[in-house]
C-alpha positions as CSV (number, residue, x, y, z in Angstrom):
1,M,106.7,93.4,85.5
2,T,109.2,96.0,86.8
3,L,107.5,99.3,87.6
4,T,109.2,102.7,87.0
5,L,108.0,106.3,87.1
6,Q,107.7,106.0,83.3
7,S,105.5,102.9,83.5
8,T,102.0,103.1,81.9
9,R,98.8,101.1,82.1
10,K,97.1,100.2,78.8
11,L,93.4,101.1,78.6
12,N,90.7,99.1,76.9
13,D,90.6,101.6,74.0
14,G,94.3,101.1,73.2
15,N,95.5,104.3,74.8
16,E,98.0,104.3,77.7
17,I,98.1,106.3,80.9
18,P,101.0,106.8,83.4
19,A,100.9,104.3,86.3
20,L,101.3,107.0,88.9
21,G,99.4,110.3,89.0
22,F,99.6,113.5,90.9
23,G,96.5,115.0,92.5
24,V,95.6,118.6,93.1
25,Y,92.2,118.1,94.7
26,Q,91.6,120.8,97.3
27,S,94.7,122.6,96.4
28,E,94.0,126.4,96.3
29,P,93.6,127.9,92.9
30,G,96.4,130.2,91.9
31,D,100.1,130.0,92.9
32,E,99.7,127.0,95.2
33,T,98.3,124.7,92.6
34,E,100.5,126.1,89.8
35,Q,103.7,125.6,91.8
36,A,102.7,122.2,93.0
37,V,102.1,121.0,89.4
38,L,105.5,122.5,88.3
39,L,107.2,120.7,91.2
40,A,105.5,117.5,90.3
41,L,106.6,117.7,86.7
42,E,110.1,118.5,87.9
43,A,110.0,115.3,90.0
44,G,109.0,113.2,87.0
45,Y,105.2,112.9,87.3
46,R,103.5,112.8,83.9
47,H,99.9,112.4,85.1
48,I,98.1,115.3,86.8
49,D,94.7,114.8,88.2
50,T,92.5,117.9,88.9
51,A,88.8,118.8,88.5
52,S,86.4,121.7,88.1
53,C,83.9,121.5,90.9
54,K,80.9,123.7,91.3
55,N,81.1,123.6,95.1
56,S,82.6,121.7,98.0
57,K,80.2,118.7,97.5
58,N,81.8,117.8,94.2
59,D,78.6,118.1,92.3
60,G,80.3,119.5,89.3
61,N,82.7,118.7,86.5
62,R,86.0,117.0,86.5
63,S,89.1,117.0,84.3
64,A,92.5,115.3,84.3
65,V,95.9,115.6,82.7
66,T,98.3,112.7,82.3
67,F,101.9,113.2,81.3
68,T,103.6,110.4,79.4
69,N,107.3,110.0,78.5
70,D,107.5,113.2,76.4
71,G,104.4,114.9,77.5
72,F,101.5,115.0,80.0
73,H,98.0,114.0,80.9
74,L,95.7,116.4,82.7
75,V,92.7,115.9,85.0
76,G,91.0,119.0,86.5
77,Y,89.1,120.1,89.7
78,Y,88.1,123.8,90.3
79,N,91.7,124.8,89.8
80,E,92.0,124.0,86.1
81,E,93.2,127.5,85.2
82,S,96.1,127.2,87.6
83,V,97.0,123.7,86.2
84,G,96.8,125.2,82.7
85,A,99.2,127.9,83.6
86,A,101.7,125.4,84.9
87,L,101.4,123.3,81.8
88,K,102.2,126.3,79.6
89,K,105.4,126.9,81.6
90,C,106.6,123.3,81.6
91,N,107.3,123.1,77.9
92,I,106.2,119.5,77.7
93,P,104.8,118.7,74.2
94,R,100.9,118.8,74.0
95,S,101.0,115.7,71.8
96,Q,101.4,113.7,75.0
97,L,99.0,115.7,77.2
98,W,96.2,113.6,78.6
99,D,93.4,115.7,79.9
100,T,90.3,114.4,81.7
101,D,87.0,116.1,82.7
102,H,83.7,114.9,84.1
103,G,80.3,116.2,84.8
104,Y,76.7,114.9,84.9
105,D,74.1,117.2,83.4
106,K,76.0,119.2,80.8
107,A,78.9,117.0,79.9
108,K,79.7,118.5,76.5
109,E,79.5,122.1,77.8
110,A,81.7,121.1,80.8
111,C,84.3,119.6,78.4
112,Y,84.4,122.7,76.2
113,E,84.7,125.0,79.3
114,S,87.5,122.8,80.7
115,L,89.3,123.0,77.3
116,R,89.1,126.8,77.4
117,K,90.4,127.0,81.0
118,L,93.2,124.6,80.3
119,G,94.1,126.2,77.0
120,L,93.9,122.8,75.2
121,D,92.4,121.5,72.0
122,Y,91.4,118.2,73.4
123,V,91.5,116.1,76.6
124,D,92.9,112.6,76.9
125,L,90.5,111.4,79.5
126,Y,87.0,112.7,80.4
127,L,85.2,111.3,83.4
128,I,81.6,111.6,84.8
129,H,80.9,110.8,88.4
130,S,78.0,109.6,90.5
131,S,76.6,112.5,92.5
132,P,73.5,113.4,94.5
133,G,70.7,114.6,92.2
134,T,71.7,112.3,89.4
135,G,69.9,109.2,88.3
136,K,70.0,106.6,85.6
137,Q,68.6,108.9,82.9
138,L,71.0,111.7,83.6
139,R,73.9,109.4,83.8
140,S,72.9,107.7,80.6
141,E,72.6,111.0,78.8
142,S,76.0,112.1,80.1
143,W,77.6,108.9,79.0
144,K,76.2,109.3,75.5
145,A,77.5,112.8,75.4
146,L,81.0,111.5,76.3
147,E,80.8,109.0,73.5
148,E,80.0,111.8,71.1
149,L,82.9,113.9,72.4
150,K,85.2,110.9,71.8
151,K,83.9,110.6,68.3
152,E,84.4,114.3,67.7
153,G,88.0,114.0,68.8
154,K,87.6,116.3,71.8
155,V,88.5,113.5,74.2
156,R,90.6,110.4,73.6
157,S,89.4,108.2,76.4
158,I,86.2,108.3,78.5
159,G,85.5,106.9,81.9
160,V,83.6,107.3,85.2
161,S,84.3,108.2,88.8
162,N,82.8,107.0,92.0
163,Y,80.7,104.3,90.1
164,G,79.7,101.2,92.0
165,V,79.1,97.8,90.3
166,H,75.4,98.7,89.6
167,H,76.5,102.0,88.0
168,M,79.0,100.2,85.9
169,K,76.5,97.6,84.7
170,E,74.2,100.5,83.8
171,V,76.8,102.0,81.5
172,F,77.5,98.7,79.9
173,E,73.8,98.4,79.1
174,V,73.3,101.9,77.6
175,G,76.6,102.6,76.1
176,S,78.4,101.6,72.9
177,I,81.8,102.3,74.4
178,K,83.0,100.8,77.6
179,P,84.5,103.1,80.3
180,A,88.3,103.0,80.2
181,I,88.7,104.1,83.8
182,N,86.7,104.1,87.1
183,Q,88.2,106.5,89.6
184,I,87.3,105.6,93.2
185,E,88.7,105.8,96.7
186,V,90.8,102.8,97.4
187,T,93.4,102.2,100.1
188,P,94.4,99.3,102.4
189,Y,91.7,100.6,104.7
190,Q,89.1,100.8,101.9
191,V,90.0,97.9,99.6
192,R,86.7,97.6,97.6
193,D,87.7,94.1,96.5
194,E,84.4,93.3,94.8
195,L,84.3,96.6,92.8
196,C,87.9,96.5,91.8
197,R,87.6,92.9,90.7
198,F,84.5,93.7,88.7
199,C,86.3,96.5,86.9
200,Q,89.4,94.5,86.2
201,E,87.4,91.5,84.9
202,N,85.7,93.9,82.5
203,G,88.9,95.6,81.3
204,V,88.3,98.9,83.2
205,V,91.4,100.4,84.9
206,V,90.9,101.6,88.5
207,E,92.3,104.9,89.5
208,A,92.7,105.4,93.3
209,F,92.0,108.9,94.6
210,S,93.0,109.8,98.2
211,P,95.4,106.9,98.3
212,L,97.1,108.4,101.4
213,T,93.7,108.3,103.3
214,M,93.9,112.1,103.5
215,G,96.5,111.6,106.2
216,L,94.1,109.9,108.5
217,K,96.1,106.6,108.8
218,L,99.7,107.8,108.3
219,K,100.5,107.2,112.0
220,E,98.6,103.9,112.2
221,P,101.0,101.4,114.0
222,R,100.6,98.4,111.7
223,L,101.3,100.6,108.6
224,N,104.3,102.2,110.3
225,K,105.8,98.9,111.3
226,I,105.7,97.8,107.6
227,A,107.1,101.1,106.5
228,Q,110.1,100.7,109.0
229,K,110.7,97.2,107.6
230,Y,111.3,98.6,104.1
231,G,113.0,101.9,105.2
232,K,110.2,103.9,103.7
233,Q,107.6,106.4,104.8
234,P,104.0,105.2,105.4
235,A,102.8,107.3,102.5
236,Q,105.2,105.5,100.2
237,I,103.9,102.1,101.4
238,L,100.3,103.1,100.6
239,I,101.3,104.3,97.1
240,R,103.3,101.1,96.4
241,W,100.4,99.0,97.6
242,S,98.2,100.6,95.1
243,L,100.7,100.1,92.3
244,Q,101.2,96.4,93.1
245,R,97.4,95.9,93.1
246,G,97.3,97.2,89.5
247,L,95.7,100.5,90.5
248,I,96.7,104.0,89.5
249,P,97.2,106.0,92.7
250,L,96.8,109.8,92.7
251,P,98.7,111.1,95.7
252,K,98.3,114.8,96.5
253,S,100.7,117.3,98.1
254,V,101.8,120.9,97.8
255,N,105.1,120.2,99.7
256,K,108.2,119.9,97.5
257,Q,109.8,117.1,99.6
258,R,106.6,115.1,99.9
259,I,105.9,115.4,96.1
260,T,109.4,114.0,95.5
261,D,109.1,111.3,98.1
262,N,105.7,110.2,96.8
263,A,107.3,109.5,93.4
264,N,110.2,107.5,95.0
265,V,108.3,104.3,95.2
266,F,109.9,102.3,92.4
267,D,113.1,101.1,94.2
268,F,111.5,98.4,96.3
269,E,108.7,95.8,96.2
270,I,106.3,94.8,99.0
271,S,106.4,91.1,99.7
272,A,103.3,89.0,99.1
273,E,103.0,88.5,102.9
274,D,103.1,92.2,103.6
275,M,100.7,92.9,100.8
276,E,98.2,90.5,102.4
277,A,98.8,92.1,105.8
278,L,98.1,95.6,104.3
279,T,95.0,94.4,102.5
280,N,93.7,92.8,105.7
281,M,93.6,96.2,107.3
282,D,90.4,96.9,105.4
283,E,87.8,98.7,107.6
284,Y,85.7,100.5,105.0
285,L,87.3,103.8,105.7
286,V,85.6,106.6,103.8
287,T,87.4,109.9,104.1
288,E,84.6,112.0,102.9
289,W,81.5,110.2,101.4
290,D,80.9,107.1,99.3
291,P,79.0,107.9,96.0
292,T,79.4,104.3,94.9
293,K,76.5,103.4,97.2
294,L,74.1,105.9,95.5
295,P,71.1,104.5,93.6
């Protein structure tokens, strides 16, 4: 299948999500985030990932917006209001806005608050994530709340973030609706083959946050050698690797040129040999922390 900036992935609930997203994680609230989102929309992105975190340890809520052909899909971090301001200025129809949020102890309240901040009537995707202080009971209660939100029409699709295989099995046991997405950190340096395979075998799409390794590996010699072969930048190789693995990468930048370059990954294809070489770079690189290992 030929991939383009307009390509989408079909979710297990029948909804579709753009194959490439734009992240605003750790972008400063205010003009920085607002301008970055506007630049991303101008470059053709139709999927914005952000979240509303209570503090720097990510133990809060999360929302996301995805933009499809004639609209957008939103995911939010603590800068939701800035993202919402950009959405109001972009004049993209709300009918195609995909918004995601996730929290763990007050999922419904978190969703309503995100809707208020974003100025939206509903979100397209709502995620909960595995965090310190949560356990099976809280996660189960949060998932049931998400199922209720979906039935109420406040969210169109529901999913999880930072869930390991044992967390996924837990949701399958307690829920009546299967997660549409699991958002985790995946790169050639953190392949997570077992977890990704489990998700794919169970019809759960994997979103890859920090697909650029937060810049830690952009100067790595093996990656740069492959980038030179294709006449591309290392970041573009990392994004393309994710796309060809069937993942939804969420690259982040506030720089106009980088935002544009990160979307320019659809005019080439990495060979099977080079895909294998990239995948073999796996070294379990964790850029911050790994919640998939939590009990």
